DOFI-203940 format. One record per residue: residue number from 1; residue in one letter; x, y, z of N, C-alpha, C, O in turn. Coordinates in pm, 1 decimal. Layout:
<atom num="NUM" residu="A" n_x="X" n_y="Y" n_z="Z" ca_x="X" ca_y="Y" ca_z="Z" c_x="X" c_y="Y" c_z="Z" o_x="X" o_y="Y" o_z="Z"/>
...
***
This chain:
<atom num="1" residu="M" n_x="845.2" n_y="-541.0" n_z="6330.4" ca_x="899.6" ca_y="-519.2" ca_z="6462.8" c_x="1037.5" c_y="-455.1" c_z="6455.9" o_x="1110.4" o_y="-456.7" o_z="6555.0"/>
<atom num="2" residu="S" n_x="1074.7" n_y="-399.6" n_z="6342.7" ca_x="1207.6" ca_y="-341.9" ca_z="6327.5" c_x="1221.9" c_y="-209.3" c_z="6400.8" o_x="1332.2" o_y="-155.5" o_z="6410.4"/>
<atom num="3" residu="N" n_x="1112.5" n_y="-156.6" n_z="6452.1" ca_x="1116.8" ca_y="-29.0" ca_z="6520.6" c_x="1168.3" c_y="-48.8" c_z="6663.1" o_x="1121.8" o_y="-137.2" o_z="6735.1"/>
<atom num="4" residu="L" n_x="1264.1" n_y="33.6" n_z="6702.7" ca_x="1321.4" ca_y="19.5" ca_z="6837.2" c_x="1220.1" c_y="40.8" c_z="6948.0" o_x="1239.5" o_y="-10.1" o_z="7058.5"/>
<atom num="5" residu="K" n_x="1112.4" n_y="114.3" n_z="6922.5" ca_x="1013.5" ca_y="135.3" ca_z="7028.4" c_x="932.9" c_y="8.4" c_z="7056.7" o_x="864.9" o_y="0.6" o_z="7158.9"/>
<atom num="6" residu="D" n_x="939.7" n_y="-91.6" n_z="6967.0" ca_x="872.9" ca_y="-219.7" ca_z="6987.9" c_x="963.1" c_y="-319.2" c_z="7061.1" o_x="922.9" o_y="-432.8" o_z="7086.4"/>
<atom num="7" residu="I" n_x="1084.5" n_y="-276.6" n_z="7094.7" ca_x="1182.7" ca_y="-366.1" ca_z="7153.9" c_x="1232.1" c_y="-307.9" c_z="7286.2" o_x="1273.5" o_y="-192.2" o_z="7293.3"/>
<atom num="8" residu="N" n_x="1226.9" n_y="-390.3" n_z="7390.8" ca_x="1281.1" ca_y="-352.8" ca_z="7521.0" c_x="1410.8" c_y="-429.3" c_z="7542.8" o_x="1428.9" o_y="-538.0" o_z="7487.8"/>
<atom num="9" residu="F" n_x="1500.2" n_y="-373.6" n_z="7622.0" ca_x="1626.4" ca_y="-437.9" ca_z="7654.2" c_x="1635.4" c_y="-453.8" c_z="7806.0" o_x="1610.6" o_y="-358.7" o_z="7880.2"/>
<atom num="10" residu="T" n_x="1670.8" n_y="-574.1" n_z="7851.9" ca_x="1693.6" ca_y="-593.0" ca_z="7994.8" c_x="1818.7" c_y="-515.7" c_z="8035.0" o_x="1895.8" o_y="-472.3" o_z="7949.4"/>
<atom num="11" residu="K" n_x="1838.4" n_y="-498.8" n_z="8163.9" ca_x="1960.4" ca_y="-433.3" ca_z="8213.3" c_x="2082.2" c_y="-509.3" c_z="8165.5" o_x="2181.2" o_y="-448.8" o_z="8124.4"/>
<atom num="12" residu="H" n_x="2076.1" n_y="-642.0" n_z="8170.5" ca_x="2187.3" ca_y="-724.6" ca_z="8123.7" c_x="2214.6" c_y="-698.1" c_z="7976.2" o_x="2330.0" o_y="-681.3" o_z="7936.7"/>
<atom num="13" residu="A" n_x="2109.2" n_y="-694.3" n_z="7893.8" ca_x="2127.2" ca_y="-669.2" ca_z="7750.3" c_x="2188.8" c_y="-531.6" c_z="7726.4" o_x="2276.1" o_y="-516.5" o_z="7640.9"/>
<atom num="14" residu="E" n_x="2143.4" n_y="-431.1" n_z="7801.8" ca_x="2200.9" ca_y="-296.0" ca_z="7790.4" c_x="2350.9" c_y="-300.1" c_z="7824.2" o_x="2432.2" o_y="-238.1" o_z="7755.8"/>
<atom num="15" residu="D" n_x="2386.0" n_y="-373.6" n_z="7930.0" ca_x="2526.8" ca_y="-386.4" ca_z="7968.5" c_x="2607.2" c_y="-456.1" c_z="7859.0" o_x="2720.3" o_y="-416.6" o_z="7830.5"/>
<atom num="16" residu="M" n_x="2549.6" n_y="-559.4" n_z="7797.6" ca_x="2619.0" ca_y="-633.1" ca_z="7691.8" c_x="2636.5" c_y="-547.3" c_z="7566.4" o_x="2737.1" o_y="-560.0" o_z="7496.6"/>
<atom num="17" residu="L" n_x="2540.1" n_y="-460.9" n_z="7537.4" ca_x="2555.2" ca_y="-368.9" ca_z="7424.0" c_x="2681.1" c_y="-284.6" c_z="7442.1" o_x="2758.3" o_y="-265.7" o_z="7348.1"/>
<atom num="18" residu="I" n_x="2700.7" n_y="-234.8" n_z="7562.4" ca_x="2816.3" ca_y="-150.4" ca_z="7590.7" c_x="2944.6" c_y="-233.4" c_z="7589.6" o_x="3042.4" o_y="-197.8" o_z="7523.9"/>
<atom num="19" residu="E" n_x="2942.5" n_y="-345.2" n_z="7664.0" ca_x="3062.8" ca_y="-428.5" ca_z="7677.0" c_x="3108.7" c_y="-485.0" c_z="7542.9" o_x="3228.5" o_y="-488.9" o_z="7514.6"/>
<atom num="20" residu="R" n_x="3015.3" n_y="-527.9" n_z="7461.8" ca_x="3048.6" ca_y="-593.0" ca_z="7333.9" c_x="3045.4" c_y="-497.6" c_z="7215.4" o_x="3070.9" o_y="-536.9" o_z="7101.6"/>
<atom num="21" residu="R" n_x="3013.8" n_y="-372.3" n_z="7243.7" ca_x="3011.9" ca_y="-266.7" ca_z="7142.5" c_x="2917.6" c_y="-296.4" c_z="7026.3" o_x="2953.1" o_y="-279.0" o_z="6909.7"/>
<atom num="22" residu="F" n_x="2797.2" n_y="-341.3" n_z="7060.2" ca_x="2691.7" ca_y="-362.7" ca_z="6961.4" c_x="2599.1" c_y="-241.9" c_z="6961.7" o_x="2583.5" o_y="-175.1" o_z="7064.0"/>
<atom num="23" residu="Q" n_x="2538.7" n_y="-214.4" n_z="6849.2" ca_x="2442.2" ca_y="-106.2" ca_z="6836.5" c_x="2301.0" c_y="-160.7" c_z="6851.5" o_x="2272.2" o_y="-270.7" o_z="6804.4"/>
<atom num="24" residu="K" n_x="2213.4" n_y="-86.3" n_z="6915.8" ca_x="2073.6" ca_y="-128.2" ca_z="6929.9" c_x="2008.3" c_y="-149.3" c_z="6794.2" o_x="1927.0" o_y="-240.1" o_z="6777.4"/>
<atom num="25" residu="E" n_x="2043.9" n_y="-65.6" n_z="6697.3" ca_x="1985.4" ca_y="-77.6" ca_z="6563.1" c_x="2021.1" c_y="-210.6" c_z="6498.1" o_x="1938.4" o_y="-270.1" o_z="6429.0"/>
<atom num="26" residu="L" n_x="2144.1" n_y="-257.8" n_z="6519.9" ca_x="2185.5" ca_y="-387.6" ca_z="6466.7" c_x="2101.6" c_y="-499.0" c_z="6528.6" o_x="2053.9" o_y="-587.6" o_z="6457.7"/>
<atom num="27" residu="I" n_x="2083.7" n_y="-494.7" n_z="6659.4" ca_x="2007.3" ca_y="-598.1" ca_z="6728.3" c_x="1861.2" c_y="-594.1" c_z="6682.6" o_x="1800.7" o_y="-699.0" o_z="6660.4"/>
<atom num="28" residu="A" n_x="1804.4" n_y="-475.0" n_z="6668.5" ca_x="1666.6" ca_y="-461.3" ca_z="6620.6" c_x="1652.1" c_y="-519.3" c_z="6481.8" o_x="1551.4" o_y="-583.4" o_z="6452.0"/>
<atom num="29" residu="D" n_x="1751.4" n_y="-497.9" n_z="6395.5" ca_x="1746.9" ca_y="-551.8" ca_z="6259.2" c_x="1752.4" c_y="-704.8" c_z="6260.7" o_x="1682.6" o_y="-770.2" o_z="6183.3"/>
<atom num="30" residu="I" n_x="1834.2" n_y="-760.9" n_z="6347.3" ca_x="1844.1" ca_y="-907.0" ca_z="6356.6" c_x="1711.5" c_y="-966.0" c_z="6403.0" o_x="1667.2" o_y="-1068.0" o_z="6350.2"/>
<atom num="31" residu="V" n_x="1648.0" n_y="-902.7" n_z="6501.0" ca_x="1519.7" ca_y="-951.3" ca_z="6552.1" c_x="1410.9" c_y="-938.0" c_z="6445.2" o_x="1325.8" o_y="-1025.9" o_z="6431.5"/>
<atom num="32" residu="A" n_x="1414.1" n_y="-829.1" n_z="6370.4" ca_x="1311.9" ca_y="-805.3" ca_z="6267.9" c_x="1334.0" c_y="-889.0" c_z="6142.6" o_x="1237.9" o_y="-927.5" o_z="6076.0"/>
<atom num="33" residu="H" n_x="1460.4" n_y="-917.7" n_z="6109.8" ca_x="1492.8" ca_y="-987.9" ca_z="5985.3" c_x="1597.4" c_y="-1097.0" c_z="6009.3" o_x="1706.0" o_y="-1092.2" o_z="5951.5"/>
<atom num="34" residu="P" n_x="1565.8" n_y="-1194.8" n_z="6093.7" ca_x="1664.9" ca_y="-1300.3" ca_z="6121.3" c_x="1682.3" c_y="-1391.7" c_z="6000.9" o_x="1590.2" o_y="-1410.3" o_z="5921.4"/>
<atom num="35" residu="E" n_x="1800.9" n_y="-1448.0" n_z="5988.9" ca_x="1824.5" ca_y="-1549.5" ca_z="5885.8" c_x="1767.6" c_y="-1683.1" c_z="5931.2" o_x="1729.3" o_y="-1767.2" o_z="5849.8"/>
<atom num="36" residu="R" n_x="1762.8" n_y="-1701.1" n_z="6064.6" ca_x="1710.5" ca_y="-1826.2" ca_z="6120.4" c_x="1651.1" c_y="-1795.9" c_z="6256.9" o_x="1698.1" o_y="-1707.1" o_z="6328.0"/>
<atom num="37" residu="V" n_x="1548.6" n_y="-1869.6" n_z="6292.4" ca_x="1484.2" ca_y="-1855.6" ca_z="6423.1" c_x="1472.2" c_y="-1993.6" c_z="6485.8" o_x="1441.1" o_y="-2090.9" o_z="6417.0"/>
<atom num="38" residu="E" n_x="1496.5" n_y="-2002.3" n_z="6615.1" ca_x="1473.9" ca_y="-2126.4" ca_z="6690.4" c_x="1385.5" c_y="-2093.7" c_z="6809.4" o_x="1398.0" o_y="-1987.3" o_z="6870.0"/>
<atom num="39" residu="Q" n_x="1296.8" n_y="-2185.1" n_z="6842.1" ca_x="1209.7" ca_y="-2168.7" ca_z="6958.8" c_x="1280.9" c_y="-2221.1" c_z="7081.8" o_x="1341.0" o_y="-2328.5" o_z="7078.5"/>
<atom num="40" residu="G" n_x="1274.3" n_y="-2146.4" n_z="7189.1" ca_x="1329.2" ca_y="-2190.2" ca_z="7316.7" c_x="1215.5" c_y="-2236.8" c_z="7406.1" o_x="1109.5" o_y="-2275.0" o_z="7356.7"/>
<atom num="41" residu="E" n_x="1236.2" n_y="-2234.0" n_z="7535.6" ca_x="1131.7" ca_y="-2274.8" ca_z="7629.5" c_x="1035.7" c_y="-2159.3" c_z="7654.4" o_x="1077.5" o_y="-2043.8" o_z="7663.0"/>
<atom num="42" residu="G" n_x="908.4" n_y="-2190.4" n_z="7665.9" ca_x="808.5" ca_y="-2087.6" ca_z="7692.1" c_x="802.7" c_y="-1986.9" c_z="7578.6" o_x="791.3" o_y="-2024.3" o_z="7461.8"/>
<atom num="43" residu="D" n_x="810.5" n_y="-1859.1" n_z="7613.3" ca_x="804.4" ca_y="-1756.9" ca_z="7509.3" c_x="942.8" c_y="-1701.8" c_z="7473.6" o_x="955.3" o_y="-1590.7" o_z="7422.1"/>
<atom num="44" residu="I" n_x="1046.3" n_y="-1781.8" n_z="7501.9" ca_x="1183.3" ca_y="-1745.8" ca_z="7463.6" c_x="1209.6" c_y="-1797.2" c_z="7322.2" o_x="1172.6" o_y="-1909.5" o_z="7288.0"/>
<atom num="45" residu="W" n_x="1274.1" n_y="-1713.4" n_z="7240.4" ca_x="1314.8" ca_y="-1756.4" ca_z="7107.2" c_x="1448.4" c_y="-1692.2" c_z="7072.4" o_x="1491.4" o_y="-1595.6" o_z="7135.3"/>
<atom num="46" residu="F" n_x="1512.7" n_y="-1748.2" n_z="6970.6" ca_x="1647.0" ca_y="-1706.0" ca_z="6932.8" c_x="1645.6" c_y="-1659.2" c_z="6787.5" o_x="1592.8" o_y="-1727.8" o_z="6700.0"/>
<atom num="47" residu="A" n_x="1702.9" n_y="-1544.0" n_z="6762.9" ca_x="1716.9" ca_y="-1491.1" ca_z="6627.2" c_x="1865.2" c_y="-1498.0" c_z="6590.6" o_x="1951.3" o_y="-1459.2" o_z="6669.5"/>
<atom num="48" residu="F" n_x="1893.8" n_y="-1547.5" n_z="6470.6" ca_x="2032.3" ca_y="-1563.4" ca_z="6425.7" c_x="2054.5" c_y="-1485.1" c_z="6296.9" o_x="1965.8" o_y="-1476.3" o_z="6212.0"/>
<atom num="49" residu="K" n_x="2174.0" n_y="-1428.5" n_z="6283.9" ca_x="2211.1" ca_y="-1362.8" ca_z="6159.4" c_x="2362.9" c_y="-1362.6" c_z="6147.6" o_x="2434.8" o_y="-1335.5" o_z="6243.8"/>
<atom num="50" residu="R" n_x="2409.1" n_y="-1393.1" n_z="6028.1" ca_x="2553.1" ca_y="-1394.3" ca_z="6001.4" c_x="2601.5" c_y="-1251.1" c_z="5987.2" o_x="2541.1" o_y="-1169.7" o_z="5917.2"/>
<atom num="51" residu="I" n_x="2711.8" n_y="-1222.0" n_z="6055.0" ca_x="2777.2" ca_y="-1092.3" ca_z="6044.0" c_x="2923.4" c_y="-1122.0" c_z="6014.5" o_x="2999.1" o_y="-1161.6" o_z="6103.1"/>
<atom num="52" residu="G" n_x="2961.8" n_y="-1102.6" n_z="5890.1" ca_x="3096.8" ca_y="-1140.6" ca_z="5848.9" c_x="3111.0" c_y="-1291.3" c_z="5857.3" o_x="3031.2" o_y="-1365.4" o_z="5799.8"/>
<atom num="53" residu="K" n_x="3212.9" n_y="-1336.5" n_z="5929.3" ca_x="3236.2" ca_y="-1480.9" ca_z="5944.3" c_x="3174.0" c_y="-1536.9" c_z="6071.0" o_x="3187.3" o_y="-1656.0" o_z="6099.2"/>
<atom num="54" residu="K" n_x="3105.8" n_y="-1452.1" n_z="6148.0" ca_x="3047.1" ca_y="-1496.0" ca_z="6274.6" c_x="2894.6" c_y="-1496.1" c_z="6265.4" o_x="2835.8" o_y="-1432.6" o_z="6177.9"/>
<atom num="55" residu="V" n_x="2832.1" n_y="-1569.6" n_z="6358.5" ca_x="2686.2" ca_y="-1573.3" ca_z="6366.7" c_x="2643.4" c_y="-1511.8" c_z="6499.2" o_x="2684.9" o_y="-1555.8" o_z="6606.4"/>
<atom num="56" residu="M" n_x="2560.1" n_y="-1409.8" n_z="6489.6" ca_x="2507.3" ca_y="-1343.1" ca_z="6609.0" c_x="2381.6" c_y="-1415.9" c_z="6654.1" o_x="2293.5" o_y="-1446.1" o_z="6573.6"/>
<atom num="57" residu="R" n_x="2374.4" n_y="-1443.8" n_z="6783.8" ca_x="2254.7" ca_y="-1501.8" ca_z="6844.7" c_x="2195.0" c_y="-1395.5" c_z="6936.7" o_x="2263.5" o_y="-1340.5" o_z="7023.0"/>
<atom num="58" residu="V" n_x="2065.9" n_y="-1367.6" n_z="6916.6" ca_x="1995.0" ca_y="-1275.1" ca_z="7003.5" c_x="1887.2" c_y="-1355.1" c_z="7075.7" o_x="1803.4" o_y="-1419.6" o_z="7012.7"/>
<atom num="59" residu="V" n_x="1890.4" n_y="-1350.0" n_z="7209.2" ca_x="1793.0" ca_y="-1421.6" ca_z="7291.0" c_x="1679.3" c_y="-1323.8" c_z="7322.0" o_x="1700.4" o_y="-1217.3" o_z="7380.0"/>
<atom num="60" residu="V" n_x="1557.7" n_y="-1363.6" n_z="7281.4" ca_x="1442.5" ca_y="-1274.8" ca_z="7286.1" c_x="1330.5" c_y="-1339.3" c_z="7366.7" o_x="1312.6" o_y="-1461.1" o_z="7364.3"/>
<atom num="61" residu="K" n_x="1255.1" n_y="-1255.5" n_z="7438.3" ca_x="1137.2" ca_y="-1303.0" ca_z="7510.1" c_x="1015.8" c_y="-1229.2" c_z="7456.1" o_x="1013.6" o_y="-1106.2" o_z="7450.4"/>
<atom num="62" residu="G" n_x="914.9" n_y="-1305.8" n_z="7416.5" ca_x="788.9" ca_y="-1247.3" ca_z="7372.9" c_x="792.8" c_y="-1185.8" c_z="7234.3" o_x="892.7" o_y="-1193.7" o_z="7162.7"/>
<atom num="63" residu="N" n_x="681.6" n_y="-1124.7" n_z="7199.2" ca_x="664.2" ca_y="-1058.7" ca_z="7069.7" c_x="579.4" c_y="-934.6" c_z="7088.0" o_x="482.0" o_y="-934.7" o_z="7163.3"/>
<atom num="64" residu="N" n_x="616.3" n_y="-832.0" n_z="7020.6" ca_x="536.0" ca_y="-711.0" ca_z="7000.9" c_x="468.0" c_y="-656.2" c_z="7126.1" o_x="345.4" o_y="-665.8" o_z="7132.8"/>
<atom num="65" residu="P" n_x="534.3" n_y="-601.2" n_z="7223.5" ca_x="678.9" ca_y="-577.3" ca_z="7219.5" c_x="756.3" c_y="-699.9" c_z="7266.4" o_x="704.4" o_y="-785.1" o_z="7338.5"/>
<atom num="66" residu="C" n_x="879.5" n_y="-706.1" n_z="7224.3" ca_x="965.9" ca_y="-815.1" ca_z="7269.3" c_x="1073.0" c_y="-756.7" c_z="7360.3" o_x="1097.6" o_y="-636.1" o_z="7361.0"/>
<atom num="67" residu="T" n_x="1135.4" n_y="-844.5" n_z="7436.3" ca_x="1242.1" ca_y="-803.8" ca_z="7527.0" c_x="1368.6" c_y="-879.4" c_z="7490.5" o_x="1369.1" o_y="-1002.3" o_z="7483.7"/>
<atom num="68" residu="I" n_x="1475.4" n_y="-805.3" n_z="7467.2" ca_x="1605.4" ca_y="-865.8" ca_z="7438.1" c_x="1668.7" c_y="-901.6" c_z="7571.3" o_x="1685.2" o_y="-816.2" o_z="7658.5"/>
<atom num="69" residu="I" n_x="1704.1" n_y="-1029.3" n_z="7586.2" ca_x="1766.1" ca_y="-1076.4" ca_z="7709.8" c_x="1917.7" c_y="-1062.7" c_z="7701.0" o_x="1981.8" o_y="-1013.1" o_z="7793.6"/>
<atom num="70" residu="T" n_x="1974.1" n_y="-1106.8" n_z="7589.1" ca_x="2117.9" ca_y="-1093.7" ca_z="7565.9" c_x="2145.5" c_y="-1117.2" c_z="7418.5" o_x="2057.2" o_y="-1157.5" o_z="7342.9"/>
<atom num="71" residu="M" n_x="2269.4" n_y="-1091.5" n_z="7378.9" ca_x="2312.3" ca_y="-1116.6" ca_z="7242.2" c_x="2462.3" c_y="-1143.8" c_z="7243.1" o_x="2537.3" o_y="-1085.8" o_z="7321.6"/>
<atom num="72" residu="Y" n_x="2504.5" n_y="-1234.0" n_z="7153.2" ca_x="2646.8" ca_y="-1267.1" ca_z="7147.6" c_x="2675.9" c_y="-1340.2" c_z="7018.7" o_x="2586.0" o_y="-1393.8" o_z="6954.0"/>
<atom num="73" residu="F" n_x="2804.3" n_y="-1341.9" n_z="6981.9" ca_x="2847.8" ca_y="-1422.2" ca_z="6867.4" c_x="2855.4" c_y="-1567.0" c_z="6916.1" o_x="2927.0" o_y="-1598.0" o_z="7011.3"/>
<atom num="74" residu="D" n_x="2780.9" n_y="-1654.3" n_z="6849.8" ca_x="2773.5" ca_y="-1794.5" ca_z="6889.2" c_x="2890.9" c_y="-1868.6" c_z="6826.5" o_x="2892.4" o_y="-1892.3" o_z="6705.7"/>
<atom num="75" residu="R" n_x="2987.0" n_y="-1904.2" n_z="6906.7" ca_x="3108.8" ca_y="-1969.6" ca_z="6857.5" c_x="3083.4" c_y="-2109.4" c_z="6803.0" o_x="3164.0" o_y="-2162.2" o_z="6726.4"/>
<atom num="76" residu="R" n_x="2971.3" n_y="-2169.3" n_z="6842.4" ca_x="2941.3" ca_y="-2304.4" ca_z="6794.4" c_x="2888.7" c_y="-2304.9" c_z="6652.2" o_x="2890.5" o_y="-2408.2" o_z="6585.4"/>
<atom num="77" residu="L" n_x="2841.4" n_y="-2189.1" n_z="6605.2" ca_x="2784.0" ca_y="-2179.6" ca_z="6471.2" c_x="2882.2" c_y="-2109.4" c_z="6379.0" o_x="2947.0" o_y="-2011.9" o_z="6417.1"/>
<atom num="78" residu="K" n_x="2892.1" n_y="-2160.4" n_z="6257.8" ca_x="2980.9" ca_y="-2098.8" ca_z="6159.0" c_x="2909.0" c_y="-2078.6" c_z="6029.6" o_x="2967.3" o_y="-2027.9" o_z="5933.8"/>
***
């Protein structure tokens, strides 16, 4: 699922990419190759990957194709 054509971004996620200066390719890589995954409610799941000293959390809905809801550095995780 590392291909960007398999991944959709909500309007909010698109806005967060711009505001937080993240690249779509980085988010696609995290979703395709997470260091850790947690299941949320329903078909929501979370992909985590360490970037430097921070941990990025990507909130995802569904699979193949999946939809990125949002992404952020999770301050609670180190």
